[in-house]
C-alpha positions, 0 to 999 in steps of 0.5 A: 852774140848774147843779148842780155837785158837790165830789168830796170824794175822801179816805175816811181818817179825820183827812183833812183834805179836808172844811176844803178841801171847805168852803173852796170850798163857802164861795167858790162861794155868790159864783157866782150862776149856779150850785149847788155841793152836797158830794159825799162819797165816804165817804158811799157805803160803796163797796166794792172795785169789785163790779159783775158788767158793765162800768160802760159798760153801764150795768146795775148791779146793786147798791144801792150802785152805783144811789145812788152813780150816781143821785148823779152823774147829777144833777149837771152837773159837779164840782169834785173835791178829793183828797190826793195819795197815793204821786203819785196820787189816794186808791184809795177815789176811784179806785174811787168813779170807777171804778163809773160811766161815762155818769154823767160823761160830757160834763160838766167838771171841776175840781181842788183838790189838797192834798199835800207836795212837789209841793201834789198836782201829780202826783194831778191829773195822773192826774185828768186822765188818768181824767177824758179816758177818761170824757169829763169836760172838764177846765178849766186852772186848779187849785189846788195845796195844800201841806201845809207852807204852807197847812196848820198842823201838817198839820191845820188848813187855813190856805190863803194868800190867793193862792189865792182868786182861783186857786179863783174862776177855777177855778170860773168855768172849770167853770162856763162849761164845764158851760154849754157841754156841757149841748146834749151831756148833753141829746143 
């Protein structure tokens, strides 16, 4: 069975990302050909990147890197959940991504973002560039949530019904691409 991680990229207190991740998980339960698991960057307490060698080498000195790497390696694809911070992704998510290299490769990724002015679109554009450098195949459909219209008082997630179809389409694309890339992961 295909195993996909819902990677929650925000770590700050009071974050709304867990509500979005639970919404994705609930919708993903309807996907019979894949299992989805929440992967919260906050659970790994990663310091600023502190490995003495490049992640390209795969020789991790620190236990926190080995734990993070093992978690990402066991997954076949990802759905990244990210807010938009200052027209990009949170530093914690970028840092977590940078700890690893080969663990990301030949897997598929989809995106669910949230923000105020453009509903997280700029964060996704940055993630797409980062993903390309890591050999992560990104799917076209993405879900962009507005802090103004999809959250009550910026704190309680109340997604517009129109997002359900986009989320299901994005999950279908991630599963399809993940399965198509399976021979490359086995090679």
